[in-house]
HTML snippet that shows the backbone in 3Dmol.js (N, CA, C, O; Angstrom):
<script src="https://3Dmol.org/build/3Dmol-min.js"></script>
<div id="view" style="width:600px;height:400px;position:relative"></div>
<script>
const pdb = `
ATOM      1  N   MET A   1      12.979  12.784  21.470  1.00  0.00           N
ATOM      2  CA  MET A   1      13.444  13.713  20.466  1.00  0.00           C
ATOM      3  C   MET A   1      13.750  15.045  21.125  1.00  0.00           C
ATOM      4  O   MET A   1      12.873  15.892  21.290  1.00  0.00           O
ATOM      5  N   LYS A   2      14.990  15.212  21.492  1.00  0.00           N
ATOM      6  CA  LYS A   2      15.410  16.412  22.203  1.00  0.00           C
ATOM      7  C   LYS A   2      15.582  17.616  21.290  1.00  0.00           C
ATOM      8  O   LYS A   2      15.619  18.755  21.754  1.00  0.00           O
ATOM      9  N   ASP A   3      15.685  17.363  19.996  1.00  0.00           N
ATOM     10  CA  ASP A   3      15.975  18.446  19.063  1.00  0.00           C
ATOM     11  C   ASP A   3      14.750  19.185  18.553  1.00  0.00           C
ATOM     12  O   ASP A   3      14.884  20.179  17.840  1.00  0.00           O
ATOM     13  N   ILE A   4      13.546  18.713  18.908  1.00  0.00           N
ATOM     14  CA  ILE A   4      12.335  19.425  18.496  1.00  0.00           C
ATOM     15  C   ILE A   4      11.524  19.800  19.725  1.00  0.00           C
ATOM     16  O   ILE A   4      11.597  19.147  20.766  1.00  0.00           O
ATOM     17  N   VAL A   5      10.749  20.866  19.580  1.00  0.00           N
ATOM     18  CA  VAL A   5       9.968  21.350  20.704  1.00  0.00           C
ATOM     19  C   VAL A   5       8.590  21.802  20.204  1.00  0.00           C
ATOM     20  O   VAL A   5       8.466  22.406  19.139  1.00  0.00           O
ATOM     21  N   ASN A   6       7.567  21.495  20.997  1.00  0.00           N
ATOM     22  CA  ASN A   6       6.206  21.915  20.689  1.00  0.00           C
ATOM     23  C   ASN A   6       6.081  23.389  21.067  1.00  0.00           C
ATOM     24  O   ASN A   6       6.292  23.759  22.222  1.00  0.00           O
ATOM     25  N   ILE A   7       5.740  24.222  20.095  1.00  0.00           N
ATOM     26  CA  ILE A   7       5.634  25.657  20.391  1.00  0.00           C
ATOM     27  C   ILE A   7       4.197  26.169  20.379  1.00  0.00           C
ATOM     28  O   ILE A   7       3.934  27.282  20.834  1.00  0.00           O
ATOM     29  N   TYR A   8       3.254  25.361  19.858  1.00  0.00           N
ATOM     30  CA  TYR A   8       1.885  25.856  19.771  1.00  0.00           C
ATOM     31  C   TYR A   8       0.937  24.696  19.486  1.00  0.00           C
ATOM     32  O   TYR A   8       1.307  23.738  18.808  1.00  0.00           O
ATOM     33  N   SER A   9      -0.277  24.784  20.000  1.00  0.00           N
ATOM     34  CA  SER A   9      -1.328  23.809  19.727  1.00  0.00           C
ATOM     35  C   SER A   9      -2.631  24.556  19.500  1.00  0.00           C
ATOM     36  O   SER A   9      -2.968  25.476  20.244  1.00  0.00           O
ATOM     37  N   ASP A  10      -3.357  24.156  18.472  1.00  0.00           N
ATOM     38  CA  ASP A  10      -4.633  24.795  18.156  1.00  0.00           C
ATOM     39  C   ASP A  10      -5.333  23.943  17.105  1.00  0.00           C
ATOM     40  O   ASP A  10      -5.043  22.754  16.966  1.00  0.00           O
ATOM     41  N   THR A  11      -6.246  24.550  16.375  1.00  0.00           N
ATOM     42  CA  THR A  11      -6.946  23.832  15.311  1.00  0.00           C
ATOM     43  C   THR A  11      -5.997  23.577  14.148  1.00  0.00           C
ATOM     44  O   THR A  11      -4.968  24.239  14.015  1.00  0.00           O
ATOM     45  N   GLU A  12      -6.353  22.617  13.313  1.00  0.00           N
ATOM     46  CA  GLU A  12      -5.517  22.280  12.161  1.00  0.00           C
ATOM     47  C   GLU A  12      -5.339  23.479  11.240  1.00  0.00           C
ATOM     48  O   GLU A  12      -4.238  23.718  10.744  1.00  0.00           O
ATOM     49  N   LEU A  13      -6.393  24.224  11.007  1.00  0.00           N
ATOM     50  CA  LEU A  13      -6.324  25.381  10.116  1.00  0.00           C
ATOM     51  C   LEU A  13      -5.325  26.416  10.622  1.00  0.00           C
ATOM     52  O   LEU A  13      -4.498  26.911   9.856  1.00  0.00           O
ATOM     53  N   THR A  14      -5.399  26.741  11.902  1.00  0.00           N
ATOM     54  CA  THR A  14      -4.496  27.735  12.481  1.00  0.00           C
ATOM     55  C   THR A  14      -3.054  27.245  12.478  1.00  0.00           C
ATOM     56  O   THR A  14      -2.141  27.995  12.135  1.00  0.00           O
ATOM     57  N   VAL A  15      -2.851  25.999  12.855  1.00  0.00           N
ATOM     58  CA  VAL A  15      -1.500  25.444  12.915  1.00  0.00           C
ATOM     59  C   VAL A  15      -0.885  25.374  11.511  1.00  0.00           C
ATOM     60  O   VAL A  15       0.292  25.689  11.337  1.00  0.00           O
ATOM     61  N   MET A  16      -1.661  24.969  10.529  1.00  0.00           N
ATOM     62  CA  MET A  16      -1.132  24.903   9.160  1.00  0.00           C
ATOM     63  C   MET A  16      -0.787  26.295   8.645  1.00  0.00           C
ATOM     64  O   MET A  16       0.208  26.467   7.940  1.00  0.00           O
ATOM     65  N   HIS A  17      -1.589  27.275   8.988  1.00  0.00           N
ATOM     66  CA  HIS A  17      -1.276  28.652   8.597  1.00  0.00           C
ATOM     67  C   HIS A  17       0.040  29.099   9.241  1.00  0.00           C
ATOM     68  O   HIS A  17       0.905  29.669   8.575  1.00  0.00           O
ATOM     69  N   LEU A  18       0.180  28.839  10.526  1.00  0.00           N
ATOM     70  CA  LEU A  18       1.415  29.210  11.216  1.00  0.00           C
ATOM     71  C   LEU A  18       2.628  28.483  10.638  1.00  0.00           C
ATOM     72  O   LEU A  18       3.710  29.063  10.540  1.00  0.00           O
ATOM     73  N   LYS A  19       2.456  27.242  10.263  1.00  0.00           N
ATOM     74  CA  LYS A  19       3.548  26.488   9.635  1.00  0.00           C
ATOM     75  C   LYS A  19       4.010  27.209   8.367  1.00  0.00           C
ATOM     76  O   LYS A  19       5.210  27.322   8.115  1.00  0.00           O
ATOM     77  N   ASN A  20       3.059  27.695   7.577  1.00  0.00           N
ATOM     78  CA  ASN A  20       3.395  28.433   6.358  1.00  0.00           C
ATOM     79  C   ASN A  20       4.068  29.763   6.663  1.00  0.00           C
ATOM     80  O   ASN A  20       5.003  30.162   5.970  1.00  0.00           O
ATOM     81  N   VAL A  21       3.595  30.448   7.697  1.00  0.00           N
ATOM     82  CA  VAL A  21       4.207  31.713   8.110  1.00  0.00           C
ATOM     83  C   VAL A  21       5.657  31.470   8.523  1.00  0.00           C
ATOM     84  O   VAL A  21       6.554  32.215   8.130  1.00  0.00           O
ATOM     85  N   LEU A  22       5.879  30.429   9.312  1.00  0.00           N
ATOM     86  CA  LEU A  22       7.236  30.102   9.745  1.00  0.00           C
ATOM     87  C   LEU A  22       8.111  29.743   8.545  1.00  0.00           C
ATOM     88  O   LEU A  22       9.269  30.156   8.479  1.00  0.00           O
ATOM     89  N   ALA A  23       7.573  28.985   7.605  1.00  0.00           N
ATOM     90  CA  ALA A  23       8.330  28.607   6.406  1.00  0.00           C
ATOM     91  C   ALA A  23       8.756  29.849   5.631  1.00  0.00           C
ATOM     92  O   ALA A  23       9.871  29.910   5.113  1.00  0.00           O
ATOM     93  N   ASP A  24       7.869  30.837   5.552  1.00  0.00           N
ATOM     94  CA  ASP A  24       8.204  32.088   4.871  1.00  0.00           C
ATOM     95  C   ASP A  24       9.364  32.810   5.546  1.00  0.00           C
ATOM     96  O   ASP A  24      10.085  33.574   4.906  1.00  0.00           O
ATOM     97  N   LYS A  25       9.539  32.564   6.846  1.00  0.00           N
ATOM     98  CA  LYS A  25      10.626  33.186   7.620  1.00  0.00           C
ATOM     99  C   LYS A  25      11.862  32.283   7.681  1.00  0.00           C
ATOM    100  O   LYS A  25      12.832  32.595   8.371  1.00  0.00           O
ATOM    101  N   GLY A  26      11.819  31.169   6.957  1.00  0.00           N
ATOM    102  CA  GLY A  26      12.965  30.275   6.917  1.00  0.00           C
ATOM    103  C   GLY A  26      13.052  29.290   8.070  1.00  0.00           C
ATOM    104  O   GLY A  26      14.115  28.730   8.337  1.00  0.00           O
ATOM    105  N   ILE A  27      11.927  29.078   8.758  1.00  0.00           N
ATOM    106  CA  ILE A  27      11.895  28.153   9.894  1.00  0.00           C
ATOM    107  C   ILE A  27      11.095  26.911   9.498  1.00  0.00           C
ATOM    108  O   ILE A  27       9.916  27.006   9.157  1.00  0.00           O
ATOM    109  N   GLU A  28      11.740  25.761   9.547  1.00  0.00           N
ATOM    110  CA  GLU A  28      11.072  24.511   9.235  1.00  0.00           C
ATOM    111  C   GLU A  28      10.241  24.077  10.439  1.00  0.00           C
ATOM    112  O   GLU A  28      10.712  24.122  11.576  1.00  0.00           O
ATOM    113  N   ALA A  29       9.013  23.660  10.184  1.00  0.00           N
ATOM    114  CA  ALA A  29       8.120  23.230  11.258  1.00  0.00           C
ATOM    115  C   ALA A  29       7.468  21.911  10.893  1.00  0.00           C
ATOM    116  O   ALA A  29       7.369  21.554   9.719  1.00  0.00           O
ATOM    117  N   MET A  30       7.025  21.191  11.915  1.00  0.00           N
ATOM    118  CA  MET A  30       6.360  19.915  11.731  1.00  0.00           C
ATOM    119  C   MET A  30       5.012  19.969  12.454  1.00  0.00           C
ATOM    120  O   MET A  30       4.907  20.510  13.555  1.00  0.00           O
ATOM    121  N   VAL A  31       4.003  19.410  11.828  1.00  0.00           N
ATOM    122  CA  VAL A  31       2.666  19.360  12.409  1.00  0.00           C
ATOM    123  C   VAL A  31       2.386  17.930  12.864  1.00  0.00           C
ATOM    124  O   VAL A  31       2.636  16.970  12.136  1.00  0.00           O
ATOM    125  N   LYS A  32       1.867  17.811  14.072  1.00  0.00           N
ATOM    126  CA  LYS A  32       1.490  16.499  14.600  1.00  0.00           C
ATOM    127  C   LYS A  32       0.007  16.536  14.930  1.00  0.00           C
ATOM    128  O   LYS A  32      -0.445  17.342  15.744  1.00  0.00           O
ATOM    129  N   ASN A  33      -0.735  15.657  14.290  1.00  0.00           N
ATOM    130  CA  ASN A  33      -2.176  15.598  14.470  1.00  0.00           C
ATOM    131  C   ASN A  33      -2.533  14.183  14.915  1.00  0.00           C
ATOM    132  O   ASN A  33      -2.782  13.319  14.074  1.00  0.00           O
ATOM    133  N   ASP A  34      -2.560  13.934  16.223  1.00  0.00           N
ATOM    134  CA  ASP A  34      -2.858  12.607  16.754  1.00  0.00           C
ATOM    135  C   ASP A  34      -4.251  12.133  16.368  1.00  0.00           C
ATOM    136  O   ASP A  34      -4.456  10.943  16.128  1.00  0.00           O
ATOM    137  N   PHE A  35      -5.203  13.041  16.305  1.00  0.00           N
ATOM    138  CA  PHE A  35      -6.571  12.659  15.961  1.00  0.00           C
ATOM    139  C   PHE A  35      -6.625  12.098  14.543  1.00  0.00           C
ATOM    140  O   PHE A  35      -7.168  11.017  14.317  1.00  0.00           O
ATOM    141  N   GLN A  36      -6.059  12.837  13.591  1.00  0.00           N
ATOM    142  CA  GLN A  36      -6.077  12.395  12.192  1.00  0.00           C
ATOM    143  C   GLN A  36      -5.289  11.105  12.013  1.00  0.00           C
ATOM    144  O   GLN A  36      -5.696  10.224  11.254  1.00  0.00           O
ATOM    145  N   SER A  37      -4.164  10.992  12.707  1.00  0.00           N
ATOM    146  CA  SER A  37      -3.372   9.762  12.642  1.00  0.00           C
ATOM    147  C   SER A  37      -4.168   8.575  13.169  1.00  0.00           C
ATOM    148  O   SER A  37      -4.120   7.483  12.602  1.00  0.00           O
ATOM    149  N   GLY A  38      -4.894   8.795  14.251  1.00  0.00           N
ATOM    150  CA  GLY A  38      -5.707   7.731  14.827  1.00  0.00           C
ATOM    151  C   GLY A  38      -6.833   7.311  13.914  1.00  0.00           C
ATOM    152  O   GLY A  38      -7.109   6.120  13.771  1.00  0.00           O
ATOM    153  N   VAL A  39      -7.486   8.277  13.292  1.00  0.00           N
ATOM    154  CA  VAL A  39      -8.574   7.978  12.373  1.00  0.00           C
ATOM    155  C   VAL A  39      -8.041   7.155  11.202  1.00  0.00           C
ATOM    156  O   VAL A  39      -8.665   6.180  10.785  1.00  0.00           O
ATOM    157  N   SER A  40      -6.884   7.553  10.678  1.00  0.00           N
ATOM    158  CA  SER A  40      -6.284   6.837   9.552  1.00  0.00           C
ATOM    159  C   SER A  40      -5.928   5.406   9.914  1.00  0.00           C
ATOM    160  O   SER A  40      -6.005   4.508   9.076  1.00  0.00           O
ATOM    161  N   ALA A  41      -5.538   5.195  11.169  1.00  0.00           N
ATOM    162  CA  ALA A  41      -5.136   3.864  11.615  1.00  0.00           C
ATOM    163  C   ALA A  41      -6.316   3.024  12.109  1.00  0.00           C
ATOM    164  O   ALA A  41      -6.157   1.834  12.384  1.00  0.00           O
ATOM    165  N   GLY A  42      -7.485   3.630  12.220  1.00  0.00           N
ATOM    166  CA  GLY A  42      -8.665   2.883  12.639  1.00  0.00           C
ATOM    167  C   GLY A  42      -9.018   3.025  14.109  1.00  0.00           C
ATOM    168  O   GLY A  42      -9.901   2.322  14.601  1.00  0.00           O
ATOM    169  N   PHE A  43      -8.352   3.913  14.810  1.00  0.00           N
ATOM    170  CA  PHE A  43      -8.705   4.200  16.201  1.00  0.00           C
ATOM    171  C   PHE A  43      -8.538   5.696  16.433  1.00  0.00           C
ATOM    172  O   PHE A  43      -7.877   6.375  15.647  1.00  0.00           O
ATOM    173  N   VAL A  44      -9.121   6.205  17.484  1.00  0.00           N
ATOM    174  CA  VAL A  44      -9.096   7.641  17.737  1.00  0.00           C
ATOM    175  C   VAL A  44      -8.151   7.943  18.886  1.00  0.00           C
ATOM    176  O   VAL A  44      -8.229   7.328  19.950  1.00  0.00           O
ATOM    177  N   ALA A  45      -7.259   8.895  18.660  1.00  0.00           N
ATOM    178  CA  ALA A  45      -6.347   9.387  19.695  1.00  0.00           C
ATOM    179  C   ALA A  45      -6.319  10.898  19.600  1.00  0.00           C
ATOM    180  O   ALA A  45      -6.389  11.447  18.500  1.00  0.00           O
ATOM    181  N   GLY A  46      -6.219  11.576  20.718  1.00  0.00           N
ATOM    182  CA  GLY A  46      -6.218  13.035  20.705  1.00  0.00           C
ATOM    183  C   GLY A  46      -7.616  13.570  20.475  1.00  0.00           C
ATOM    184  O   GLY A  46      -8.604  12.846  20.601  1.00  0.00           O
ATOM    185  N   SER A  47      -7.686  14.858  20.133  1.00  0.00           N
ATOM    186  CA  SER A  47      -8.988  15.449  19.843  1.00  0.00           C
ATOM    187  C   SER A  47      -8.922  16.175  18.511  1.00  0.00           C
ATOM    188  O   SER A  47      -7.848  16.558  18.048  1.00  0.00           O
ATOM    189  N   ALA A  48     -10.067  16.354  17.913  1.00  0.00           N
ATOM    190  CA  ALA A  48     -10.128  16.953  16.578  1.00  0.00           C
ATOM    191  C   ALA A  48      -9.652  18.394  16.568  1.00  0.00           C
ATOM    192  O   ALA A  48      -9.327  18.921  15.504  1.00  0.00           O
ATOM    193  N   THR A  49      -9.601  19.038  17.711  1.00  0.00           N
ATOM    194  CA  THR A  49      -9.214  20.450  17.749  1.00  0.00           C
ATOM    195  C   THR A  49      -7.828  20.670  18.332  1.00  0.00           C
ATOM    196  O   THR A  49      -7.457  21.808  18.617  1.00  0.00           O
ATOM    197  N   SER A  50      -7.070  19.623  18.513  1.00  0.00           N
ATOM    198  CA  SER A  50      -5.747  19.770  19.110  1.00  0.00           C
ATOM    199  C   SER A  50      -4.675  19.256  18.163  1.00  0.00           C
ATOM    200  O   SER A  50      -4.410  18.056  18.092  1.00  0.00           O
ATOM    201  N   VAL A  51      -4.069  20.180  17.442  1.00  0.00           N
ATOM    202  CA  VAL A  51      -3.000  19.877  16.505  1.00  0.00           C
ATOM    203  C   VAL A  51      -1.769  20.623  17.009  1.00  0.00           C
ATOM    204  O   VAL A  51      -1.855  21.792  17.384  1.00  0.00           O
ATOM    205  N   ASP A  52      -0.627  19.943  17.016  1.00  0.00           N
ATOM    206  CA  ASP A  52       0.597  20.509  17.585  1.00  0.00           C
ATOM    207  C   ASP A  52       1.559  20.967  16.499  1.00  0.00           C
ATOM    208  O   ASP A  52       1.665  20.356  15.436  1.00  0.00           O
ATOM    209  N   LEU A  53       2.252  22.052  16.794  1.00  0.00           N
ATOM    210  CA  LEU A  53       3.257  22.609  15.893  1.00  0.00           C
ATOM    211  C   LEU A  53       4.617  22.513  16.566  1.00  0.00           C
ATOM    212  O   LEU A  53       4.808  23.009  17.676  1.00  0.00           O
ATOM    213  N   TYR A  54       5.556  21.874  15.889  1.00  0.00           N
ATOM    214  CA  TYR A  54       6.900  21.659  16.420  1.00  0.00           C
ATOM    215  C   TYR A  54       7.926  22.353  15.539  1.00  0.00           C
ATOM    216  O   TYR A  54       7.749  22.464  14.326  1.00  0.00           O
ATOM    217  N   VAL A  55       9.003  22.817  16.165  1.00  0.00           N
ATOM    218  CA  VAL A  55      10.143  23.364  15.442  1.00  0.00           C
ATOM    219  C   VAL A  55      11.425  22.786  16.037  1.00  0.00           C
ATOM    220  O   VAL A  55      11.417  22.196  17.117  1.00  0.00           O
ATOM    221  N   LEU A  56      12.504  22.965  15.321  1.00  0.00           N
ATOM    222  CA  LEU A  56      13.796  22.558  15.849  1.00  0.00           C
ATOM    223  C   LEU A  56      14.155  23.445  17.029  1.00  0.00           C
ATOM    224  O   LEU A  56      13.813  24.627  17.053  1.00  0.00           O
ATOM    225  N   LEU A  57      14.831  22.882  17.988  1.00  0.00           N
ATOM    226  CA  LEU A  57      15.219  23.606  19.196  1.00  0.00           C
ATOM    227  C   LEU A  57      15.997  24.878  18.871  1.00  0.00           C
ATOM    228  O   LEU A  57      15.838  25.897  19.542  1.00  0.00           O
ATOM    229  N   LYS A  58      16.826  24.817  17.855  1.00  0.00           N
ATOM    230  CA  LYS A  58      17.634  25.977  17.480  1.00  0.00           C
ATOM    231  C   LYS A  58      16.781  27.145  16.971  1.00  0.00           C
ATOM    232  O   LYS A  58      17.236  28.289  16.978  1.00  0.00           O
ATOM    233  N   ASP A  59      15.553  26.868  16.531  1.00  0.00           N
ATOM    234  CA  ASP A  59      14.660  27.909  16.002  1.00  0.00           C
ATOM    235  C   ASP A  59      13.578  28.325  16.992  1.00  0.00           C
ATOM    236  O   ASP A  59      12.740  29.169  16.675  1.00  0.00           O
ATOM    237  N   GLU A  60      13.589  27.743  18.183  1.00  0.00           N
ATOM    238  CA  GLU A  60      12.488  27.940  19.126  1.00  0.00           C
ATOM    239  C   GLU A  60      12.233  29.409  19.465  1.00  0.00           C
ATOM    240  O   GLU A  60      11.085  29.850  19.425  1.00  0.00           O
ATOM    241  N   VAL A  61      13.249  30.160  19.790  1.00  0.00           N
ATOM    242  CA  VAL A  61      13.050  31.555  20.227  1.00  0.00           C
ATOM    243  C   VAL A  61      12.435  32.384  19.107  1.00  0.00           C
ATOM    244  O   VAL A  61      11.473  33.118  19.333  1.00  0.00           O
ATOM    245  N   ARG A  62      12.979  32.271  17.912  1.00  0.00           N
ATOM    246  CA  ARG A  62      12.430  33.023  16.770  1.00  0.00           C
ATOM    247  C   ARG A  62      10.998  32.593  16.474  1.00  0.00           C
ATOM    248  O   ARG A  62      10.126  33.430  16.240  1.00  0.00           O
ATOM    249  N   ALA A  63      10.762  31.288  16.485  1.00  0.00           N
ATOM    250  CA  ALA A  63       9.430  30.772  16.160  1.00  0.00           C
ATOM    251  C   ALA A  63       8.395  31.212  17.194  1.00  0.00           C
ATOM    252  O   ALA A  63       7.281  31.597  16.838  1.00  0.00           O
ATOM    253  N   ARG A  64       8.762  31.154  18.465  1.00  0.00           N
ATOM    254  CA  ARG A  64       7.813  31.578  19.510  1.00  0.00           C
ATOM    255  C   ARG A  64       7.453  33.058  19.361  1.00  0.00           C
ATOM    256  O   ARG A  64       6.305  33.442  19.582  1.00  0.00           O
ATOM    257  N   ALA A  65       8.413  33.874  18.994  1.00  0.00           N
ATOM    258  CA  ALA A  65       8.140  35.306  18.792  1.00  0.00           C
ATOM    259  C   ALA A  65       7.156  35.509  17.644  1.00  0.00           C
ATOM    260  O   ALA A  65       6.256  36.344  17.738  1.00  0.00           O
ATOM    261  N   ILE A  66       7.321  34.763  16.581  1.00  0.00           N
ATOM    262  CA  ILE A  66       6.417  34.860  15.428  1.00  0.00           C
ATOM    263  C   ILE A  66       5.018  34.391  15.815  1.00  0.00           C
ATOM    264  O   ILE A  66       4.028  35.028  15.457  1.00  0.00           O
ATOM    265  N   VAL A  67       4.932  33.288  16.540  1.00  0.00           N
ATOM    266  CA  VAL A  67       3.639  32.761  16.984  1.00  0.00           C
ATOM    267  C   VAL A  67       2.957  33.743  17.930  1.00  0.00           C
ATOM    268  O   VAL A  67       1.752  33.973  17.829  1.00  0.00           O
ATOM    269  N   GLU A  68       3.722  34.318  18.841  1.00  0.00           N
ATOM    270  CA  GLU A  68       3.158  35.292  19.788  1.00  0.00           C
ATOM    271  C   GLU A  68       2.568  36.493  19.055  1.00  0.00           C
ATOM    272  O   GLU A  68       1.478  36.950  19.399  1.00  0.00           O
ATOM    273  N   THR A  69       3.263  36.999  18.065  1.00  0.00           N
ATOM    274  CA  THR A  69       2.757  38.116  17.270  1.00  0.00           C
ATOM    275  C   THR A  69       1.469  37.720  16.558  1.00  0.00           C
ATOM    276  O   THR A  69       0.503  38.483  16.537  1.00  0.00           O
ATOM    277  N   PHE A  70       1.461  36.534  15.979  1.00  0.00           N
ATOM    278  CA  PHE A  70       0.294  36.028  15.278  1.00  0.00           C
ATOM    279  C   PHE A  70      -0.919  35.944  16.209  1.00  0.00           C
ATOM    280  O   PHE A  70      -2.013  36.377  15.847  1.00  0.00           O
ATOM    281  N   VAL A  71      -0.725  35.392  17.400  1.00  0.00           N
ATOM    282  CA  VAL A  71      -1.817  35.224  18.368  1.00  0.00           C
ATOM    283  C   VAL A  71      -2.340  36.587  18.816  1.00  0.00           C
ATOM    284  O   VAL A  71      -3.549  36.758  18.972  1.00  0.00           O
ATOM    285  N   LYS A  72      -1.459  37.549  19.023  1.00  0.00           N
ATOM    286  CA  LYS A  72      -1.901  38.910  19.393  1.00  0.00           C
ATOM    287  C   LYS A  72      -2.766  39.508  18.297  1.00  0.00           C
ATOM    288  O   LYS A  72      -3.770  40.160  18.583  1.00  0.00           O
ATOM    289  N   GLU A  73      -2.383  39.292  17.040  1.00  0.00           N
ATOM    290  CA  GLU A  73      -3.153  39.823  15.924  1.00  0.00           C
ATOM    291  C   GLU A  73      -4.534  39.165  15.859  1.00  0.00           C
ATOM    292  O   GLU A  73      -5.515  39.822  15.510  1.00  0.00           O
ATOM    293  N   LEU A  74      -4.615  37.896  16.185  1.00  0.00           N
ATOM    294  CA  LEU A  74      -5.911  37.200  16.181  1.00  0.00           C
ATOM    295  C   LEU A  74      -6.868  37.779  17.207  1.00  0.00           C
ATOM    296  O   LEU A  74      -8.079  37.802  16.987  1.00  0.00           O
ATOM    297  N   LYS A  75      -6.333  38.246  18.323  1.00  0.00           N
ATOM    298  CA  LYS A  75      -7.162  38.749  19.422  1.00  0.00           C
ATOM    299  C   LYS A  75      -7.673  40.163  19.163  1.00  0.00           C
ATOM    300  O   LYS A  75      -8.546  40.640  19.888  1.00  0.00           O
ATOM    301  N   LYS A  76      -7.152  40.836  18.155  1.00  0.00           N
ATOM    302  CA  LYS A  76      -7.600  42.211  17.872  1.00  0.00           C
ATOM    303  C   LYS A  76      -8.978  42.231  17.300  1.00  0.00           C
ATOM    304  O   LYS A  76      -9.509  43.301  17.005  1.00  0.00           O
TER     305      LYS A  76
END
`;
const viewer = $3Dmol.createViewer("view");
viewer.addModel(pdb, "pdb");
viewer.setStyle({}, {cartoon: {color: "spectrum"}});
viewer.zoomTo();
viewer.render();
</script>
């Protein structure tokens, strides 16, 4: 899938919040949670604290800037 790119990985709570922030800015995002998918299927893959946030390649620069600002605010 060349048209999507992983821009951030963190806990499910943080990634879901960022997905909503991006949506508010008009950027569609997708969350991939291998751990939850594995649990649902009856096997474990990934880790419980590693959830990935993907955006379309065309939105990558804008999305990364928003994520970077968010992460800086978390560190304050």
